[in-house]
VEXDOVO-625159 format. One record per atom (N, C-alpha, C): atom name; residue in one letter; residue number from 1; x, y, z. Coordinates in steps of 0.05 Angstrom, whole numbers, plus 5000, padded with zeros to 4 digits. Example, Ala and Ser with C-alpha at 12.3 -4.5 7.8 and 13.67 -1.06 7.14 Angstrom:
<N A 1 <5264 4886 5156>>
<CA A 1 <5246 4910 5156>>
<C A 1 <5264 4934 5156>>
<N S 2 <5257 4955 5142>>
<CA S 2 <5273 4979 5143>>
<C S 2 <5258 5001 5157>>
//
This chain:
<N X 1 <5474 9048 4191>>
<CA X 1 <5483 9019 4204>>
<C X 1 <5505 9016 4219>>
<N X 2 <5533 9030 4213>>
<CA X 2 <5551 9024 4236>>
<C X 2 <5546 9046 4263>>
<N X 3 <5541 9064 4261>>
<CA X 3 <5532 9080 4280>>
<C X 3 <5509 9071 4300>>
<N X 4 <5483 9052 4283>>
<CA X 4 <5475 9045 4302>>
<C X 4 <5483 9018 4310>>
<N X 5 <5503 9006 4301>>
<CA X 5 <5519 8984 4321>>
<C X 5 <5529 8994 4336>>
<N X 6 <5543 9018 4340>>
<CA X 6 <5560 9035 4363>>
<C X 6 <5541 9046 4383>>
<N X 7 <5520 9046 4374>>
<CA X 7 <5499 9072 4391>>
<C X 7 <5514 9091 4392>>
<N X 8 <5526 9113 4367>>
<CA X 8 <5527 9131 4364>>
<C X 8 <5507 9151 4355>>
<N X 9 <5498 9174 4372>>
<CA X 9 <5480 9187 4368>>
<C X 9 <5495 9220 4366>>
<N X 10 <5478 9232 4347>>
<CA X 10 <5486 9264 4348>>
<C X 10 <5465 9282 4372>>
<N X 11 <5489 9306 4370>>
<CA X 11 <5478 9318 4396>>
<C X 11 <5478 9346 4382>>
<N X 12 <5493 9362 4370>>
<CA X 12 <5492 9389 4366>>
<C X 12 <5488 9394 4339>>
<N X 13 <5478 9421 4329>>
<CA X 13 <5476 9428 4306>>
<C X 13 <5482 9451 4296>>
<N X 14 <5499 9455 4273>>
<CA X 14 <5508 9484 4267>>
<C X 14 <5491 9498 4246>>
<N X 15 <5497 9521 4245>>
<CA X 15 <5479 9539 4226>>
<C X 15 <5499 9556 4205>>
<N X 16 <5514 9543 4201>>
<CA X 16 <5532 9544 4174>>
<C X 16 <5520 9549 4144>>
<N X 17 <5519 9571 4136>>
<CA X 17 <5510 9582 4111>>
<C X 17 <5508 9551 4087>>
<N X 18 <5498 9550 4072>>
<CA X 18 <5493 9515 4061>>
<C X 18 <5489 9532 4025>>
<N X 19 <5506 9517 4014>>
<CA X 19 <5502 9507 3984>>
<C X 19 <5472 9495 3976>>
<N X 20 <5460 9498 3954>>
<CA X 20 <5438 9471 3944>>
<C X 20 <5461 9447 3941>>
<N X 21 <5446 9433 3933>>
<CA X 21 <5458 9410 3924>>
<C X 21 <5464 9405 3895>>
<N X 22 <5444 9425 3875>>
<CA X 22 <5454 9435 3852>>
<C X 22 <5476 9445 3846>>
<N X 23 <5476 9463 3865>>
<CA X 23 <5514 9482 3863>>
<C X 23 <5534 9456 3864>>
<N X 24 <5528 9437 3883>>
<CA X 24 <5554 9425 3893>>
<C X 24 <5560 9393 3876>>
<N X 25 <5535 9391 3861>>
<CA X 25 <5539 9360 3855>>
<C X 25 <5562 9356 3837>>
<N X 26 <5576 9334 3832>>
<CA X 26 <5593 9335 3812>>
<C X 26 <5595 9307 3804>>
<N X 27 <5617 9298 3781>>
<CA X 27 <5616 9272 3768>>
<C X 27 <5652 9278 3766>>
<N X 28 <5658 9250 3781>>
<CA X 28 <5680 9241 3776>>
<C X 28 <5692 9209 3783>>
<N X 29 <5700 9195 3753>>
<CA X 29 <5704 9172 3757>>
<C X 29 <5722 9156 3785>>
<N X 30 <5744 9173 3787>>
<CA X 30 <5763 9166 3807>>
<C X 30 <5744 9167 3832>>
<N X 31 <5730 9187 3839>>
<CA X 31 <5716 9184 3868>>
<C X 31 <5698 9164 3866>>
<N X 32 <5685 9157 3848>>
<CA X 32 <5658 9145 3842>>
<C X 32 <5666 9118 3849>>
<N X 33 <5687 9106 3828>>
<CA X 33 <5703 9077 3837>>
<C X 33 <5719 9077 3869>>
<N X 34 <5724 9099 3868>>
<CA X 34 <5733 9091 3901>>
<C X 34 <5718 9094 3918>>
<N X 35 <5696 9109 3926>>
<CA X 35 <5672 9107 3939>>
<C X 35 <5655 9074 3942>>
<N X 36 <5654 9068 3911>>
<CA X 36 <5635 9046 3913>>
<C X 36 <5657 9020 3920>>
<N X 37 <5677 9027 3918>>
<CA X 37 <5700 8997 3924>>
<C X 37 <5706 9009 3964>>
<N X 38 <5705 9021 3966>>
<CA X 38 <5708 9026 3999>>
<C X 38 <5683 9018 4007>>
<N X 39 <5655 9019 3999>>
<CA X 39 <5637 9014 4009>>
<C X 39 <5632 8991 4012>>
<N X 40 <5641 8981 3987>>
<CA X 40 <5636 8950 3984>>
<C X 40 <5653 8935 4002>>
<N X 41 <5678 8944 4010>>
<CA X 41 <5693 8934 4022>>
<C X 41 <5683 8937 4055>>
<N X 42 <5678 8955 4065>>
<CA X 42 <5661 8963 4086>>
<C X 42 <5630 8947 4103>>
<N X 43 <5622 8937 4073>>
<CA X 43 <5597 8929 4077>>
<C X 43 <5605 8894 4081>>
<N X 44 <5623 8886 4068>>
<CA X 44 <5629 8858 4076>>
<C X 44 <5643 8860 4097>>
<N X 45 <5662 8882 4111>>
<CA X 45 <5666 8879 4136>>
<C X 45 <5649 8873 4161>>
<N X 46 <5625 8901 4153>>
<CA X 46 <5601 8893 4169>>
<C X 46 <5594 8859 4171>>
<N X 47 <5589 8849 4143>>
<CA X 47 <5576 8822 4139>>
<C X 47 <5595 8795 4156>>
<N X 48 <5621 8806 4151>>
<CA X 48 <5639 8776 4163>>
<C X 48 <5645 8793 4191>>
<N X 49 <5632 8806 4203>>
<CA X 49 <5640 8821 4234>>
<C X 49 <5666 8824 4236>>
<N X 50 <5681 8843 4224>>
<CA X 50 <5709 8849 4224>>
<C X 50 <5711 8874 4234>>
<N X 51 <5711 8880 4254>>
<CA X 51 <5704 8908 4268>>
<C X 51 <5738 8920 4273>>
<N X 52 <5753 8904 4261>>
<CA X 52 <5779 8924 4254>>
<C X 52 <5775 8941 4229>>
<N X 53 <5763 8924 4208>>
<CA X 53 <5766 8931 4184>>
<C X 53 <5746 8946 4178>>
<N X 54 <5727 8951 4191>>
<CA X 54 <5700 8967 4196>>
<C X 54 <5702 8994 4205>>
<N X 55 <5726 8989 4231>>
<CA X 55 <5739 9017 4246>>
<C X 55 <5748 9034 4222>>
<N X 56 <5768 9009 4209>>
<CA X 56 <5793 9033 4190>>
<C X 56 <5777 9054 4173>>
<N X 57 <5751 9041 4160>>
<CA X 57 <5741 9056 4146>>
<C X 57 <5714 9085 4151>>
<N X 58 <5719 9080 4182>>
<CA X 58 <5694 9096 4195>>
<C X 58 <5705 9124 4200>>
<N X 59 <5688 9149 4188>>
<CA X 59 <5699 9178 4200>>
<C X 59 <5713 9176 4227>>
<N X 60 <5732 9195 4227>>
<CA X 60 <5743 9196 4260>>
<C X 60 <5724 9214 4271>>
<N X 61 <5704 9221 4265>>
<CA X 61 <5691 9238 4284>>
<C X 61 <5667 9221 4297>>
<N X 62 <5662 9203 4284>>
<CA X 62 <5648 9176 4293>>
<C X 62 <5664 9170 4325>>
<N X 63 <5692 9164 4318>>
<CA X 63 <5708 9163 4341>>
<C X 63 <5710 9177 4366>>
<N X 64 <5708 9202 4346>>
<CA X 64 <5706 9224 4373>>
<C X 64 <5683 9222 4389>>
<N X 65 <5660 9218 4382>>
<CA X 65 <5635 9217 4388>>
<C X 65 <5640 9192 4411>>
<N X 66 <5650 9169 4400>>
<CA X 66 <5650 9143 4421>>
<C X 66 <5672 9143 4439>>
<N X 67 <5695 9162 4433>>
<CA X 67 <5713 9168 4453>>
<C X 67 <5736 9162 4443>>
<N X 68 <5736 9141 4423>>
<CA X 68 <5765 9131 4413>>
<C X 68 <5761 9107 4396>>
<N X 69 <5773 9102 4379>>
<CA X 69 <5777 9082 4362>>
<C X 69 <5767 9053 4373>>
<N X 70 <5782 9054 4400>>
<CA X 70 <5780 9038 4407>>
<C X 70 <5752 9024 4424>>
<N X 71 <5746 9045 4438>>
<CA X 71 <5716 9041 4446>>
<C X 71 <5699 9041 4423>>
<N X 72 <5693 9056 4398>>
<CA X 72 <5693 9045 4378>>
<C X 72 <5685 9020 4371>>
<N X 73 <5703 9007 4364>>
<CA X 73 <5715 8975 4358>>
<C X 73 <5700 8962 4381>>
<N X 74 <5702 8960 4404>>
<CA X 74 <5694 8946 4431>>
<C X 74 <5662 8947 4430>>
<N X 75 <5651 8972 4420>>
<CA X 75 <5622 8977 4417>>
<C X 75 <5607 8959 4388>>
<N X 76 <5624 8955 4372>>
<CA X 76 <5610 8948 4345>>
<C X 76 <5620 8924 4353>>
<N X 77 <5635 8909 4370>>
<CA X 77 <5635 8876 4373>>
<C X 77 <5621 8873 4387>>
<N X 78 <5602 8885 4408>>
<CA X 78 <5590 8884 4424>>
<C X 78 <5562 8880 4416>>
<N X 79 <5556 8904 4389>>
<CA X 79 <5532 8893 4374>>
<C X 79 <5536 8872 4364>>
<N X 80 <5559 8860 4348>>
<CA X 80 <5553 8836 4336>>
<C X 80 <5555 8816 4348>>
<N X 81 <5559 8813 4376>>
<CA X 81 <5552 8792 4395>>
<C X 81 <5518 8800 4396>>
<N X 82 <5510 8821 4405>>
<CA X 82 <5485 8822 4405>>
<C X 82 <5467 8812 4390>>
<N X 83 <5478 8815 4363>>
<CA X 83 <5462 8808 4340>>
<C X 83 <5457 8776 4342>>
<N X 84 <5487 8766 4351>>
<CA X 84 <5485 8733 4347>>
<C X 84 <5463 8726 4368>>
<N X 85 <5471 8741 4400>>
<CA X 85 <5454 8733 4412>>
<C X 85 <5423 8734 4414>>
<N X 86 <5414 8748 4401>>
<CA X 86 <5388 8757 4386>>
<C X 86 <5366 8741 4360>>
<N X 87 <5398 8723 4359>>
<CA X 87 <5390 8699 4333>>
<C X 87 <5387 8723 4304>>
<N X 88 <5403 8743 4302>>
<CA X 88 <5402 8761 4280>>
<C X 88 <5429 8752 4256>>
<N X 89 <5413 8751 4234>>
<CA X 89 <5430 8738 4217>>
<C X 89 <5436 8758 4188>>
<N X 90 <5455 8768 4184>>
<CA X 90 <5456 8796 4166>>
<C X 90 <5452 8769 4141>>
<N X 91 <5445 8767 4119>>
<CA X 91 <5440 8745 4098>>
<C X 91 <5449 8765 4066>>
<N X 92 <5456 8789 4073>>
<CA X 92 <5468 8803 4046>>
<C X 92 <5467 8834 4056>>
<N X 93 <5482 8843 4047>>
<CA X 93 <5492 8875 4045>>
<C X 93 <5507 8887 4026>>
<N X 94 <5491 8911 4014>>
<CA X 94 <5500 8912 3985>>
<C X 94 <5499 8942 3978>>
<N X 95 <5505 8955 3963>>
<CA X 95 <5500 8980 3950>>
<C X 95 <5476 8977 3938>>
<N X 96 <5451 8997 3938>>
<CA X 96 <5435 8991 3929>>
<C X 96 <5421 9012 3902>>
<N X 97 <5438 9034 3898>>
<CA X 97 <5428 9050 3883>>
<C X 97 <5449 9067 3876>>
<N X 98 <5445 9087 3844>>
<CA X 98 <5464 9099 3842>>
<C X 98 <5482 9117 3871>>
<N X 99 <5505 9126 3860>>
<CA X 99 <5523 9142 3886>>
<C X 99 <5514 9169 3874>>
<N X 100 <5513 9189 3894>>
<CA X 100 <5512 9212 3891>>
<C X 100 <5540 9228 3898>>
<N X 101 <5552 9247 3890>>
<CA X 101 <5573 9260 3898>>
<C X 101 <5573 9291 3900>>
<N X 102 <5577 9297 3923>>
<CA X 102 <5573 9325 3927>>
<C X 102 <5601 9342 3930>>
<N X 103 <5602 9368 3924>>
<CA X 103 <5629 9386 3935>>
<C X 103 <5615 9406 3945>>
<N X 104 <5630 9420 3963>>
<CA X 104 <5628 9447 3978>>
<C X 104 <5660 9458 3976>>
<N X 105 <5659 9485 3986>>
<CA X 105 <5686 9495 3988>>
<C X 105 <5711 9482 3985>>
<N X 106 <5701 9464 4016>>
<CA X 106 <5734 9453 4016>>
<C X 106 <5725 9431 4025>>
<N X 107 <5701 9416 4019>>
<CA X 107 <5702 9384 4028>>
<C X 107 <5687 9369 4002>>
<N X 108 <5696 9342 3996>>
<CA X 108 <5682 9333 3982>>
<C X 108 <5664 9301 3995>>
<N X 109 <5637 9297 3990>>
<CA X 109 <5616 9279 4000>>
<C X 109 <5598 9263 3982>>
<N X 110 <5597 9236 3991>>
<CA X 110 <5585 9220 3971>>
<C X 110 <5564 9207 3995>>
<N X 111 <5540 9200 3977>>
<CA X 111 <5511 9185 3993>>
<C X 111 <5516 9156 3980>>
<N X 112 <5519 9137 3995>>
<CA X 112 <5515 9113 3976>>
<C X 112 <5488 9099 3990>>
<N X 113 <5468 9097 3979>>
<CA X 113 <5443 9079 3990>>
<C X 113 <5459 9053 3989>>
<N X 114 <5439 9036 4011>>
<CA X 114 <5454 9010 4017>>
<C X 114 <5424 8992 4023>>
<N X 115 <5430 8968 4026>>
<CA X 115 <5401 8956 4032>>
<C X 115 <5421 8924 4039>>
<N X 116 <5398 8918 4063>>
<CA X 116 <5411 8890 4075>>
<C X 116 <5389 8876 4084>>
<N X 117 <5392 8853 4078>>
<CA X 117 <5367 8829 4082>>
<C X 117 <5381 8819 4115>>
<N X 118 <5365 8809 4126>>
<CA X 118 <5368 8797 4152>>
<C X 118 <5347 8780 4159>>
<N X 119 <5362 8755 4182>>
<CA X 119 <5335 8737 4179>>
<C X 119 <5339 8736 4214>>
<N X 120 <5320 8753 4228>>
<CA X 120 <5307 8753 4254>>
<C X 120 <5296 8733 4266>>
<N X 121 <5308 8716 4274>>
<CA X 121 <5284 8692 4290>>
<C X 121 <5279 8678 4271>>
<N X 122 <5288 8677 4252>>
<CA X 122 <5274 8661 4225>>
<C X 122 <5260 8668 4201>>
<N X 123 <5249 8709 4219>>
<CA X 123 <5247 8719 4198>>
<C X 123 <5262 8737 4177>>
<N X 124 <5247 8742 4156>>
<CA X 124 <5268 8756 4142>>
<C X 124 <5253 8788 4133>>
<N X 125 <5281 8803 4137>>
<CA X 125 <5269 8831 4128>>
<C X 125 <5291 8843 4112>>
<N X 126 <5281 8865 4103>>
<CA X 126 <5296 8880 4081>>
<C X 126 <5303 8906 4098>>
<N X 127 <5328 8914 4102>>
<CA X 127 <5330 8938 4124>>
<C X 127 <5353 8964 4097>>
<N X 128 <5335 8986 4087>>
<CA X 128 <5350 8999 4075>>
<C X 128 <5362 9027 4087>>
<N X 129 <5378 9033 4074>>
<CA X 129 <5394 9059 4093>>
<C X 129 <5415 9076 4068>>
<N X 130 <5437 9084 4082>>
<CA X 130 <5461 9095 4069>>
<C X 130 <5487 9097 4083>>
<N X 131 <5503 9097 4072>>
<CA X 131 <5531 9111 4079>>
<C X 131 <5538 9137 4063>>
<N X 132 <5548 9156 4085>>
<CA X 132 <5556 9184 4080>>
<C X 132 <5584 9182 4083>>
<N X 133 <5599 9190 4055>>
<CA X 133 <5630 9188 4053>>
<C X 133 <5633 9218 4056>>
<N X 134 <5650 9216 4074>>
<CA X 134 <5680 9251 4070>>
<C X 134 <5702 9243 4068>>
<N X 135 <5716 9257 4049>>
<CA X 135 <5739 9257 4043>>
<C X 135 <5759 9275 4060>>
<N X 136 <5778 9259 4069>>
<CA X 136 <5789 9266 4092>>
<C X 136 <5820 9271 4095>>
<N X 137 <5829 9295 4090>>
<CA X 137 <5854 9298 4076>>
<C X 137 <5870 9285 4089>>
<N X 138 <5890 9262 4074>>
<CA X 138 <5914 9247 4092>>
<C X 138 <5903 9222 4094>>
<N X 139 <5884 9218 4099>>
<CA X 139 <5860 9192 4103>>
<C X 139 <5847 9182 4082>>
<N X 140 <5844 9190 4062>>
<CA X 140 <5819 9188 4041>>
<C X 140 <5793 9195 4050>>
<N X 141 <5770 9174 4034>>
<CA X 141 <5746 9171 4046>>
<C X 141 <5744 9156 4066>>
<N X 142 <5726 9166 4085>>
<CA X 142 <5713 9156 4109>>
<C X 142 <5685 9150 4111>>
<N X 143 <5674 9133 4126>>
<CA X 143 <5647 9133 4123>>
<C X 143 <5633 9140 4150>>
<N X 144 <5608 9147 4150>>
<CA X 144 <5582 9147 4173>>
<C X 144 <5566 9130 4159>>
<N X 145 <5547 9115 4175>>
<CA X 145 <5532 9106 4173>>
<C X 145 <5502 9126 4173>>
<N X 146 <5491 9130 4147>>
<CA X 146 <5467 9156 4152>>
<C X 146 <5445 9145 4160>>
<N X 147 <5443 9121 4166>>
<CA X 147 <5416 9110 4180>>
<C X 147 <5402 9135 4208>>
<N X 148 <5424 9142 4219>>
<CA X 148 <5414 9159 4242>>
<C X 148 <5426 9184 4231>>
<N X 149 <5436 9195 4216>>
<CA X 149 <5438 9216 4202>>
<C X 149 <5428 9232 4180>>
<N X 150 <5398 9221 4186>>
<CA X 150 <5381 9234 4161>>
<C X 150 <5371 9259 4165>>
<N X 151 <5364 9273 4142>>
<CA X 151 <5351 9298 4135>>
<C X 151 <5379 9320 4161>>
<N X 152 <5374 9330 4167>>
<CA X 152 <5385 9354 4185>>
<C X 152 <5408 9348 4205>>
<N X 153 <5402 9322 4212>>
<CA X 153 <5423 9305 4228>>
<C X 153 <5454 9309 4215>>
<N X 154 <5452 9309 4193>>
<CA X 154 <5481 9303 4179>>
<C X 154 <5495 9324 4170>>
<N X 155 <5490 9351 4185>>
<CA X 155 <5499 9375 4187>>
<C X 155 <5517 9370 4221>>
<N X 156 <5509 9361 4235>>
<CA X 156 <5518 9355 4258>>
<C X 156 <5551 9344 4256>>
<N X 157 <5548 9320 4237>>
<CA X 157 <5574 9316 4234>>
<C X 157 <5593 9333 4209>>
<N X 158 <5572 9343 4195>>
<CA X 158 <5587 9356 4174>>
<C X 158 <5575 9384 4163>>
<N X 159 <5585 9399 4181>>
<CA X 159 <5569 9431 4182>>
<C X 159 <5558 9444 4149>>
<N X 160 <5575 9437 4128>>
<CA X 160 <5576 9446 4097>>
<C X 160 <5565 9425 4082>>
<N X 161 <5551 9395 4099>>
<CA X 161 <5542 9383 4076>>
<C X 161 <5513 9396 4061>>
<N X 162 <5513 9395 4032>>
<CA X 162 <5499 9405 4009>>
<C X 162 <5475 9407 4018>>
<N X 163 <5462 9430 4020>>
<CA X 163 <5424 9433 4028>>
<C X 163 <5413 9416 4008>>
<N X 164 <5390 9404 4012>>
<CA X 164 <5377 9393 3993>>
<C X 164 <5395 9364 3983>>
<N X 165 <5411 9357 3983>>
<CA X 165 <5421 9334 3975>>
<C X 165 <5402 9312 3982>>
<N X 166 <5407 9296 3963>>
<CA X 166 <5380 9272 3963>>
<C X 166 <5397 9249 3989>>
<N X 167 <5390 9250 4012>>
<CA X 167 <5388 9223 4019>>
<C X 167 <5371 9201 4030>>
<N X 168 <5379 9180 4025>>
<CA X 168 <5346 9159 4028>>
<C X 168 <5339 9159 4047>>
<N X 169 <5313 9152 4059>>
<CA X 169 <5301 9145 4090>>
<C X 169 <5308 9117 4090>>
<N X 170 <5315 9111 4110>>
<CA X 170 <5324 9087 4120>>
<C X 170 <5289 9080 4128>>
<N X 171 <5292 9058 4121>>
<CA X 171 <5271 9037 4130>>
<C X 171 <5279 9008 4126>>
<N X 172 <5251 8983 4140>>
<CA X 172 <5254 8967 4152>>
<C X 172 <5231 8953 4138>>
<N X 173 <5226 8926 4127>>
<CA X 173 <5210 8915 4116>>
<C X 173 <5208 8884 4111>>
<N X 174 <5179 8877 4119>>
<CA X 174 <5182 8842 4115>>
<C X 174 <5195 8838 4088>>
<N X 175 <5202 8813 4089>>
<CA X 175 <5202 8800 4058>>
<C X 175 <5184 8771 4063>>
//
């Protein structure tokens, strides 16, 4: 969702050898709680149209693609304005299912399913998606909207992301 707001896309692909999801899945209460809390803060920030807080929790690679944190934040603010101009209101945004944690040789990842209810010119719709978390040394967990990083595109940002990791498909449904 956040990458969608900012119009950030993906263009390259790495052929790094990958481990399967089964080999890399792990369960850690500390990581699980941190990721859950972070994503709840991130989603509340998006609901409140708080671009500063949203930017603070967004992965540095998104900033690189956008050109800088300032460009990303400006694009995010433009997206919030566009939502207002097009009469789009986010009525709820939350975690919609179990969080999955994965570990590779040098990285930790989280996949967090989300759903959002919107009102679009009076019509209610539900949008499903996910956030992908990546533990960044020195920063902690940082997130990328997985809505544009489904399937193999996730490896554009994270070349060693586990092959076969369960990534929910984004979708939009009328309510």
